[in-house]
MMTF fields as JSON, N, C-alpha, C and O atoms, coordinates in Angstrom:
{
  "mmtfVersion": "1.0.0",
  "mmtfProducer": "UNKNOWN",
  "numBonds": 411,
  "numAtoms": 412,
  "numGroups": 103,
  "numChains": 1,
  "numModels": 1,
  "chainsPerModel": [1],
  "groupsPerChain": [103],
  "chainIdList": ["A"],
  "bondAtomList": [4, 2, 8, 6, 12, 10, 16, 14, 20, 18, 24, 22, 28, 26, 32, 30, 36, 34, 40, 38, 44, 42, 48, 46, 52, 50, 56, 54, 60, 58, 64, 62, 68, 66, 72, 70, 76, 74, 80, 78, 84, 82, 88, 86, 92, 90, 96, 94, 100, 98, 104, 102, 108, 106, 112, 110, 116, 114, 120, 118, 124, 122, 128, 126, 132, 130, 136, 134, 140, 138, 144, 142, 148, 146, 152, 150, 156, 154, 160, 158, 164, 162, 168, 166, 172, 170, 176, 174, 180, 178, 184, 182, 188, 186, 192, 190, 196, 194, 200, 198, 204, 202, 208, 206, 212, 210, 216, 214, 220, 218, 224, 222, 228, 226, 232, 230, 236, 234, 240, 238, 244, 242, 248, 246, 252, 250, 256, 254, 260, 258, 264, 262, 268, 266, 272, 270, 276, 274, 280, 278, 284, 282, 288, 286, 292, 290, 296, 294, 300, 298, 304, 302, 308, 306, 312, 310, 316, 314, 320, 318, 324, 322, 328, 326, 332, 330, 336, 334, 340, 338, 344, 342, 348, 346, 352, 350, 356, 354, 360, 358, 364, 362, 368, 366, 372, 370, 376, 374, 380, 378, 384, 382, 388, 386, 392, 390, 396, 394, 400, 398, 404, 402, 408, 406],
  "bondOrderList": [1, 1, 1, 1, 1, 1, 1, 1, 1, 1, 1, 1, 1, 1, 1, 1, 1, 1, 1, 1, 1, 1, 1, 1, 1, 1, 1, 1, 1, 1, 1, 1, 1, 1, 1, 1, 1, 1, 1, 1, 1, 1, 1, 1, 1, 1, 1, 1, 1, 1, 1, 1, 1, 1, 1, 1, 1, 1, 1, 1, 1, 1, 1, 1, 1, 1, 1, 1, 1, 1, 1, 1, 1, 1, 1, 1, 1, 1, 1, 1, 1, 1, 1, 1, 1, 1, 1, 1, 1, 1, 1, 1, 1, 1, 1, 1, 1, 1, 1, 1, 1, 1],
  "groupList": [{"groupName": "MET", "atomNameList": ["N", "CA", "C", "O"], "elementList": ["N", "C", "C", "O"], "formalChargeList": [0, 0, 0, 0], "bondAtomList": [1, 0, 2, 1, 3, 2], "bondOrderList": [1, 1, 2], "singleLetterCode": "M", "chemCompType": "L-PEPTIDE LINKING"}, {"groupName": "ASN", "atomNameList": ["N", "CA", "C", "O"], "elementList": ["N", "C", "C", "O"], "formalChargeList": [0, 0, 0, 0], "bondAtomList": [1, 0, 2, 1, 3, 2], "bondOrderList": [1, 1, 2], "singleLetterCode": "N", "chemCompType": "L-PEPTIDE LINKING"}, {"groupName": "ARG", "atomNameList": ["N", "CA", "C", "O"], "elementList": ["N", "C", "C", "O"], "formalChargeList": [0, 0, 0, 0], "bondAtomList": [1, 0, 2, 1, 3, 2], "bondOrderList": [1, 1, 2], "singleLetterCode": "R", "chemCompType": "L-PEPTIDE LINKING"}, {"groupName": "TYR", "atomNameList": ["N", "CA", "C", "O"], "elementList": ["N", "C", "C", "O"], "formalChargeList": [0, 0, 0, 0], "bondAtomList": [1, 0, 2, 1, 3, 2], "bondOrderList": [1, 1, 2], "singleLetterCode": "Y", "chemCompType": "L-PEPTIDE LINKING"}, {"groupName": "LYS", "atomNameList": ["N", "CA", "C", "O"], "elementList": ["N", "C", "C", "O"], "formalChargeList": [0, 0, 0, 0], "bondAtomList": [1, 0, 2, 1, 3, 2], "bondOrderList": [1, 1, 2], "singleLetterCode": "K", "chemCompType": "L-PEPTIDE LINKING"}, {"groupName": "GLY", "atomNameList": ["N", "CA", "C", "O"], "elementList": ["N", "C", "C", "O"], "formalChargeList": [0, 0, 0, 0], "bondAtomList": [1, 0, 2, 1, 3, 2], "bondOrderList": [1, 1, 2], "singleLetterCode": "G", "chemCompType": "PEPTIDE LINKING"}, {"groupName": "ILE", "atomNameList": ["N", "CA", "C", "O"], "elementList": ["N", "C", "C", "O"], "formalChargeList": [0, 0, 0, 0], "bondAtomList": [1, 0, 2, 1, 3, 2], "bondOrderList": [1, 1, 2], "singleLetterCode": "I", "chemCompType": "L-PEPTIDE LINKING"}, {"groupName": "LEU", "atomNameList": ["N", "CA", "C", "O"], "elementList": ["N", "C", "C", "O"], "formalChargeList": [0, 0, 0, 0], "bondAtomList": [1, 0, 2, 1, 3, 2], "bondOrderList": [1, 1, 2], "singleLetterCode": "L", "chemCompType": "L-PEPTIDE LINKING"}, {"groupName": "PRO", "atomNameList": ["N", "CA", "C", "O"], "elementList": ["N", "C", "C", "O"], "formalChargeList": [0, 0, 0, 0], "bondAtomList": [1, 0, 2, 1, 3, 2], "bondOrderList": [1, 1, 2], "singleLetterCode": "P", "chemCompType": "L-PEPTIDE LINKING"}, {"groupName": "ALA", "atomNameList": ["N", "CA", "C", "O"], "elementList": ["N", "C", "C", "O"], "formalChargeList": [0, 0, 0, 0], "bondAtomList": [1, 0, 2, 1, 3, 2], "bondOrderList": [1, 1, 2], "singleLetterCode": "A", "chemCompType": "L-PEPTIDE LINKING"}, {"groupName": "THR", "atomNameList": ["N", "CA", "C", "O"], "elementList": ["N", "C", "C", "O"], "formalChargeList": [0, 0, 0, 0], "bondAtomList": [1, 0, 2, 1, 3, 2], "bondOrderList": [1, 1, 2], "singleLetterCode": "T", "chemCompType": "L-PEPTIDE LINKING"}, {"groupName": "GLU", "atomNameList": ["N", "CA", "C", "O"], "elementList": ["N", "C", "C", "O"], "formalChargeList": [0, 0, 0, 0], "bondAtomList": [1, 0, 2, 1, 3, 2], "bondOrderList": [1, 1, 2], "singleLetterCode": "E", "chemCompType": "L-PEPTIDE LINKING"}, {"groupName": "CYS", "atomNameList": ["N", "CA", "C", "O"], "elementList": ["N", "C", "C", "O"], "formalChargeList": [0, 0, 0, 0], "bondAtomList": [1, 0, 2, 1, 3, 2], "bondOrderList": [1, 1, 2], "singleLetterCode": "C", "chemCompType": "L-PEPTIDE LINKING"}, {"groupName": "GLN", "atomNameList": ["N", "CA", "C", "O"], "elementList": ["N", "C", "C", "O"], "formalChargeList": [0, 0, 0, 0], "bondAtomList": [1, 0, 2, 1, 3, 2], "bondOrderList": [1, 1, 2], "singleLetterCode": "Q", "chemCompType": "L-PEPTIDE LINKING"}, {"groupName": "PHE", "atomNameList": ["N", "CA", "C", "O"], "elementList": ["N", "C", "C", "O"], "formalChargeList": [0, 0, 0, 0], "bondAtomList": [1, 0, 2, 1, 3, 2], "bondOrderList": [1, 1, 2], "singleLetterCode": "F", "chemCompType": "L-PEPTIDE LINKING"}, {"groupName": "ASP", "atomNameList": ["N", "CA", "C", "O"], "elementList": ["N", "C", "C", "O"], "formalChargeList": [0, 0, 0, 0], "bondAtomList": [1, 0, 2, 1, 3, 2], "bondOrderList": [1, 1, 2], "singleLetterCode": "D", "chemCompType": "L-PEPTIDE LINKING"}, {"groupName": "VAL", "atomNameList": ["N", "CA", "C", "O"], "elementList": ["N", "C", "C", "O"], "formalChargeList": [0, 0, 0, 0], "bondAtomList": [1, 0, 2, 1, 3, 2], "bondOrderList": [1, 1, 2], "singleLetterCode": "V", "chemCompType": "L-PEPTIDE LINKING"}, {"groupName": "TRP", "atomNameList": ["N", "CA", "C", "O"], "elementList": ["N", "C", "C", "O"], "formalChargeList": [0, 0, 0, 0], "bondAtomList": [1, 0, 2, 1, 3, 2], "bondOrderList": [1, 1, 2], "singleLetterCode": "W", "chemCompType": "L-PEPTIDE LINKING"}, {"groupName": "SER", "atomNameList": ["N", "CA", "C", "O"], "elementList": ["N", "C", "C", "O"], "formalChargeList": [0, 0, 0, 0], "bondAtomList": [1, 0, 2, 1, 3, 2], "bondOrderList": [1, 1, 2], "singleLetterCode": "S", "chemCompType": "L-PEPTIDE LINKING"}],
  "groupTypeList": [0, 1, 2, 3, 4, 1, 1, 5, 6, 6, 1, 5, 1, 6, 7, 7, 5, 6, 4, 8, 4, 3, 9, 10, 1, 11, 6, 12, 1, 13, 6, 14, 4, 15, 12, 2, 1, 5, 2, 7, 13, 10, 11, 10, 13, 6, 14, 16, 1, 5, 15, 2, 7, 15, 3, 0, 9, 13, 4, 3, 3, 5, 1, 5, 7, 15, 17, 17, 6, 6, 9, 9, 9, 18, 5, 6, 5, 17, 17, 7, 13, 6, 1, 9, 5, 10, 6, 6, 10, 6, 8, 10, 15, 6, 4, 13, 6, 4, 2, 7, 3, 1, 7],
  "groupIdList": [1, 2, 3, 4, 5, 6, 7, 8, 9, 10, 11, 12, 13, 14, 15, 16, 17, 18, 19, 20, 21, 22, 23, 24, 25, 26, 27, 28, 29, 30, 31, 32, 33, 34, 35, 36, 37, 38, 39, 40, 41, 42, 43, 44, 45, 46, 47, 48, 49, 50, 51, 52, 53, 54, 55, 56, 57, 58, 59, 60, 61, 62, 63, 64, 65, 66, 67, 68, 69, 70, 71, 72, 73, 74, 75, 76, 77, 78, 79, 80, 81, 82, 83, 84, 85, 86, 87, 88, 89, 90, 91, 92, 93, 94, 95, 96, 97, 98, 99, 100, 101, 102, 103],
  "secStructList": [7, 7, 6, 6, 6, 1, 1, 1, 1, 1, 7, 1, 1, 1, 7, 6, 6, 7, 7, 7, 6, 6, 1, 7, 1, 2, 2, 2, 2, 2, 2, 2, 2, 2, 2, 2, 2, 1, 1, 1, 7, 3, 3, 3, 3, 3, 7, 7, 1, 1, 7, 7, 1, 1, 2, 2, 2, 2, 2, 2, 2, 1, 7, 6, 6, 7, 2, 2, 2, 2, 2, 2, 2, 6, 6, 7, 1, 1, 6, 6, 6, 7, 7, 1, 1, 7, 3, 3, 3, 3, 3, 7, 7, 2, 2, 2, 2, 2, 2, 2, 6, 7, 7],
  "xCoordList": [0.583, 0.013, 0.423, 0.803, 0.374, 1.224, 0.501, -0.619, 2.093, 1.681, 1.879, 2.276, 1.594, 0.553, -0.909, -1.614, -1.257, -1.964, -3.662, -4.315, -3.836, -4.022, -3.497, -2.651, -3.847, -3.423, -4.353, -5.064, -4.614, -5.246, -4.907, -5.609, -3.543, -3.058, -2.89, -3.09, -2.156, -2.962, -4.107, -4.335, -4.704, -6.254, -4.616, -3.388, -5.838, -5.25, -5.474, -4.879, -6.44, -6.173, -5.121, -4.962, -4.36, -3.396, -2.445, -2.372, -1.501, -0.43, 1.265, 1.714, 1.767, 2.267, 4.248, 4.655, 4.66, 5.507, 5.27, 6.062, 3.348, 3.1, 2.724, 1.943, 3.624, 3.148, 2.264, 2.238, 1.269, 0.09, 0.612, 1.722, -0.415, 0.049, 0.387, 1.059, 0.068, 0.612, 2.402, 3.164, 2.394, 3.189, 4.367, 4.68, 5.061, 5.858, 7.715, 8.007, 8.355, 9.966, 10.47, 11.23, 9.247, 9.671, 9.421, 10.061, 8.334, 7.581, 8.831, 9.326, 9.08, 9.668, 10.905, 11.312, 11.636, 13.225, 12.863, 13.402, 12.034, 11.445, 10.864, 10.123, 11.302, 10.709, 11.977, 12.284, 12.492, 13.688, 14.562, 14.602, 15.298, 15.572, 15.544, 16.473, 13.99, 13.047, 13.707, 14.048, 13.713, 13.709, 15.633, 15.979, 16.194, 17.531, 17.77, 18.453, 17.159, 17.372, 16.866, 17.251, 15.828, 14.852, 13.941, 13.133, 13.493, 12.087, 11.373, 11.508, 10.714, 9.932, 10.544, 11.755, 9.636, 9.729, 9.578, 8.775, 10.998, 11.271, 11.482, 11.492, 11.656, 12.576, 12.997, 12.655, 14.255, 14.891, 14.467, 14.567, 13.967, 13.803, 15.264, 15.926, 15.332, 16.906, 15.416, 14.394, 15.441, 14.681, 15.0, 16.225, 14.356, 14.631, 13.866, 13.161, 13.828, 13.562, 12.505, 12.558, 11.251, 9.675, 9.164, 7.981, 9.852, 9.545, 8.897, 9.394, 7.854, 7.302, 6.888, 6.272, 7.383, 6.908, 5.47, 5.194, 4.565, 3.06, 2.622, 1.887, 3.335, 3.036, 3.165, 2.617, 4.514, 5.1, 4.272, 4.152, 3.884, 2.939, 1.426, 0.952, 0.781, -0.253, 0.058, -0.723, 1.376, 1.114, 1.577, 1.57, 2.158, 2.354, 1.764, 2.067, 0.612, 0.182, -1.712, -2.434, -1.916, -3.171, -3.498, -4.251, -2.415, -3.005, -1.547, -0.357, -1.899, -0.415, -0.486, 0.295, -1.497, -0.607, -0.085, 0.135, 0.379, 1.417, 2.868, 3.763, 2.873, 4.352, 5.908, 7.081, 4.794, 5.959, 6.507, 7.43, 6.078, 6.355, 7.724, 8.888, 7.252, 8.935, 9.693, 10.772, 9.409, 10.359, 10.959, 12.188, 10.38, 10.718, 11.784, 13.015, 11.063, 11.893, 13.535, 14.484, 13.726, 14.392, 15.37, 16.288, 15.296, 16.082, 16.152, 17.137, 14.709, 14.394, 13.979, 12.816, 14.71, 13.737, 12.461, 11.301, 12.728, 12.452, 11.795, 12.59, 10.758, 10.675, 10.559, 10.345, 10.81, 10.506, 12.426, 12.756, 13.025, 14.084, 14.897, 15.695, 14.968, 14.953, 16.127, 15.944, 17.405, 17.938, 18.281, 18.987, 17.958, 18.026, 18.958, 19.664, 18.932, 19.988, 20.473, 21.541, 19.132, 18.917, 18.436, 18.033, 18.66, 17.945, 16.954, 17.094, 15.755, 14.614, 14.54, 14.682, 14.198, 13.169, 11.606, 10.992, 11.217, 10.085, 10.061, 10.993, 8.683, 8.378, 7.146, 6.187, 7.11, 5.919, 5.132, 4.338, 4.716, 3.366, 2.531, 3.055, 1.75, 1.478, 0.696, 0.531, 0.163, -0.225, 0.715, 0.665, 1.749, 2.355, 2.781, 3.076, 2.975, 3.018, 2.784, 3.401, 0.771, -0.006, -0.283, -0.981, 0.119, 0.227, 1.128, 1.059, 2.373, 3.647, 3.611, 4.096, 3.137, 3.694, 2.024, 1.78, 1.003, -0.69, -1.372, -2.39, -0.63, -1.742, -2.933, -3.508],
  "yCoordList": [-0.957, -0.285, 1.287, 1.568, 2.713, 3.563, 4.299, 4.639, 4.329, 5.264, 6.512, 6.94, 7.732, 8.67, 8.609, 9.574, 7.317, 7.596, 7.938, 8.98, 7.268, 7.544, 9.008, 8.83, 10.281, 11.262, 12.807, 12.82, 13.892, 14.972, 15.555, 16.561, 15.564, 16.541, 16.385, 17.275, 14.45, 14.63, 13.74, 12.751, 13.767, 13.081, 11.591, 11.508, 10.795, 9.297, 9.044, 8.154, 9.916, 10.076, 11.093, 11.522, 11.456, 12.316, 11.102, 10.097, 11.688, 10.52, 11.831, 12.872, 10.658, 12.176, 12.071, 11.223, 13.077, 13.431, 14.237, 15.031, 13.82, 14.661, 16.091, 16.269, 17.377, 18.278, 18.795, 18.534, 19.854, 20.627, 20.827, 21.334, 20.313, 20.932, 22.679, 23.038, 23.357, 24.764, 25.272, 26.098, 23.916, 24.112, 23.48, 22.331, 24.016, 23.822, 23.651, 23.425, 23.77, 23.649, 25.126, 25.628, 25.84, 27.381, 28.09, 28.843, 27.518, 28.448, 28.068, 28.868, 26.609, 26.175, 26.77, 27.144, 26.682, 27.481, 29.193, 29.69, 29.597, 30.924, 31.283, 32.25, 30.214, 30.817, 30.418, 30.856, 29.408, 29.208, 30.794, 31.628, 31.079, 32.201, 33.629, 34.426, 33.741, 35.039, 34.859, 35.843, 33.6, 32.886, 33.927, 34.897, 33.066, 33.974, 35.114, 35.544, 36.196, 36.595, 38.156, 39.319, 37.49, 38.552, 38.655, 38.796, 38.678, 38.866, 38.346, 39.096, 37.468, 36.557, 36.843, 36.988, 36.92, 37.133, 35.094, 34.214, 35.175, 33.321, 33.708, 34.71, 32.289, 31.513, 30.397, 29.387, 30.775, 29.062, 28.075, 28.277, 26.957, 25.892, 24.494, 24.31, 24.054, 22.954, 21.618, 21.859, 20.658, 19.585, 18.793, 18.877, 17.34, 16.495, 15.459, 15.519, 14.47, 13.4, 13.861, 14.927, 13.221, 12.74, 14.314, 14.413, 15.312, 16.6, 16.017, 15.003, 16.47, 16.388, 17.61, 18.384, 17.886, 19.272, 19.296, 20.431, 18.695, 18.435, 19.303, 20.288, 18.598, 19.44, 20.783, 21.289, 21.072, 22.845, 23.245, 24.47, 22.89, 23.635, 24.138, 25.273, 22.803, 23.311, 23.872, 24.815, 23.923, 25.529, 26.388, 27.456, 26.38, 28.239, 29.207, 30.349, 27.959, 27.645, 27.964, 28.94, 26.952, 26.305, 24.702, 23.842, 24.702, 23.549, 22.341, 22.651, 21.525, 20.763, 20.024, 19.082, 20.395, 20.342, 20.94, 20.74, 22.306, 23.543, 23.312, 24.142, 21.992, 21.619, 21.876, 22.172, 21.462, 22.37, 23.703, 23.973, 24.668, 25.28, 25.182, 25.246, 25.006, 24.553, 24.276, 24.869, 23.118, 22.318, 23.302, 23.229, 24.373, 24.617, 25.644, 25.639, 26.322, 27.417, 26.773, 27.389, 25.545, 25.235, 24.323, 23.763, 24.112, 23.312, 21.849, 21.112, 21.562, 20.07, 19.509, 19.818, 18.221, 17.752, 16.789, 16.939, 16.173, 14.676, 14.859, 14.527, 15.227, 15.78, 14.377, 14.329, 13.35, 12.366, 12.106, 11.74, 12.598, 11.932, 13.619, 13.024, 14.211, 15.444, 13.959, 12.743, 14.931, 14.582, 15.339, 16.347, 15.019, 15.371, 16.197, 15.854, 17.762, 18.494, 19.521, 20.129, 19.544, 19.904, 21.444, 21.449, 22.526, 23.609, 23.646, 23.314, 24.273, 24.512, 25.635, 26.294, 26.319, 27.3, 27.75, 27.258, 28.613, 28.848, 29.733, 30.464, 30.329, 31.393, 31.505, 30.77, 32.441, 32.837, 33.315, 33.348, 34.159, 34.943, 34.18, 34.622, 33.486, 32.417, 33.394, 33.081, 34.776, 35.295, 35.844, 35.937, 36.298, 37.199, 36.037, 36.363, 33.915, 33.756, 33.49, 33.412, 33.373, 33.488, 34.388, 34.243, 35.602, 37.164, 36.948, 37.089, 36.336, 36.876, 35.844, 36.081, 34.34, 33.645, 32.907, 31.728, 34.123, 33.996, 32.506, 32.033, 31.759, 30.656, 30.618, 29.618],
  "zCoordList": [0.246, -0.039, 0.178, 1.315, -1.136, -0.69, 0.558, 0.937, 1.021, 2.625, 2.711, 3.795, 1.256, 0.891, 0.475, 0.178, 0.5, -0.154, 1.03, 0.981, 1.541, 3.008, 3.729, 4.606, 3.503, 3.976, 4.166, 3.161, 4.862, 4.168, 3.648, 3.543, 2.805, 1.838, 0.934, 0.106, 0.388, -0.891, -1.606, -0.909, -2.487, -2.564, -2.853, -2.891, -2.967, -3.17, -4.569, -5.177, -5.159, -7.301, -7.708, -8.851, -6.53, -7.333, -7.365, -6.658, -8.787, -8.759, -8.199, -8.677, -6.624, -6.316, -7.676, -8.47, -7.319, -8.183, -9.281, -9.788, -9.854, -11.11, -10.509, -9.574, -11.419, -11.479, -12.468, -13.671, -11.549, -12.511, -13.942, -14.097, -15.399, -16.264, -16.398, -17.364, -15.748, -15.645, -15.576, -16.078, -14.393, -13.7, -14.728, -14.417, -15.874, -17.009, -16.368, -15.194, -17.103, -16.729, -16.415, -15.587, -18.063, -17.729, -16.199, -15.464, -16.168, -14.986, -13.653, -12.86, -13.773, -12.611, -12.091, -10.992, -14.066, -13.727, -12.89, -11.901, -13.554, -13.086, -12.235, -12.059, -11.451, -10.349, -9.206, -8.097, -10.062, -8.782, -9.07, -8.166, -10.577, -11.007, -10.248, -10.123, -9.698, -9.539, -7.503, -6.847, -7.024, -5.755, -5.322, -4.648, -6.084, -6.207, -6.171, -5.241, -7.436, -7.568, -6.694, -6.814, -5.795, -4.662, -5.061, -4.143, -5.975, -6.941, -5.911, -4.944, -5.669, -4.741, -3.501, -3.332, -2.614, -0.915, -0.533, -0.842, 0.359, 0.686, 2.152, 2.867, 2.223, 3.542, 3.498, 2.883, 4.625, 4.366, 5.689, 6.899, 4.941, 6.126, 5.916, 4.894, 6.683, 6.842, 6.633, 7.275, 5.97, 5.689, 6.331, 6.408, 7.369, 8.031, 7.775, 6.768, 8.478, 8.073, 8.485, 9.099, 8.283, 7.939, 7.493, 7.168, 7.472, 6.123, 5.089, 4.597, 4.649, 3.05, 2.709, 3.442, 1.051, 0.71, 0.544, 0.157, 0.633, 0.519, 1.566, 1.632, 2.398, 3.686, 4.662, 5.642, 3.514, 3.848, 2.836, 2.826, 2.298, 0.961, 1.587, 1.537, 2.244, 3.291, 4.041, 4.171, 5.229, 5.978, 5.418, 6.029, 4.111, 4.177, 2.664, 2.32, 1.855, 0.863, 1.413, 1.21, 1.976, 2.366, 1.815, 2.274, 0.398, -0.6, -0.469, -0.421, -0.45, -0.287, -1.662, -1.799, -2.915, -3.897, -4.581, -5.776, -3.523, -4.279, -3.797, -3.639, -3.606, -3.174, -4.085, -3.859, -5.496, -6.774, -6.659, -7.427, -5.772, -6.301, -5.297, -5.69, -3.85, -3.131, -3.622, -3.606, -4.351, -5.329, -6.092, -6.098, -6.862, -8.404, -7.439, -7.457, -6.788, -5.464, -5.261, -5.747, -4.535, -3.942, -4.923, -4.324, -6.29, -7.539, -7.203, -7.155, -6.953, -6.591, -7.416, -7.675, -8.444, -9.586, -9.022, -9.404, -8.426, -7.92, -6.464, -5.585, -6.059, -4.079, -2.918, -1.707, -3.941, -3.401, -2.155, -1.027, -3.393, -2.828, -1.836, -1.112, -1.7, -0.649, 0.168, 0.205, 0.763, 1.713, 3.368, 3.337, 4.27, 6.067, 5.425, 4.477, 6.199, 5.734, 4.638, 4.573, 3.604, 2.065, 3.137, 4.3, 2.269, 2.522, 1.227, 0.05, 2.086, 1.37, 1.39, 2.42, -0.221, -0.093, -0.568, -1.514, 0.166, 0.426, 0.221, 0.554, -0.637, -1.632, -0.762, -0.998, 0.298, 0.906, 0.761, 1.702, -0.74, -0.661, -2.014, -3.036, -2.259, -2.968, -3.993, -5.172, -3.359, -4.533, -5.233, -6.46, -4.454, -5.701, -6.519, -7.669, -6.07, -6.963, -8.623, -9.685, -7.758, -9.154, -9.725, -10.729, -9.35, -10.246, -11.603, -12.823, -10.157, -11.921, -12.593, -13.699, -12.453, -13.584, -13.89, -14.147, -13.748, -14.652, -13.949, -14.455, -12.61, -12.132, -12.1, -11.672]
}
């Protein structure tokens, strides 16, 4: 049984690791660049065992399905393979992100 299937963040019908169609490589690359150049408001957090990007997205954005934004900002390609100790960049203003990238 998939240990991620039955929780309150990710719907069991959603395939984990699949980004929404609008989360193109171009948008993800731009989010990464905009975090690095200070265009987006961010904070950092050190990833520890037991952390999950969907939980972080739920906490910061109110929607666990926005995990891909944190992955893009952090330069993470596959979010299930994050090592403990990795510095995670979290854009803090979801309204700014949606406005800048027409999401």
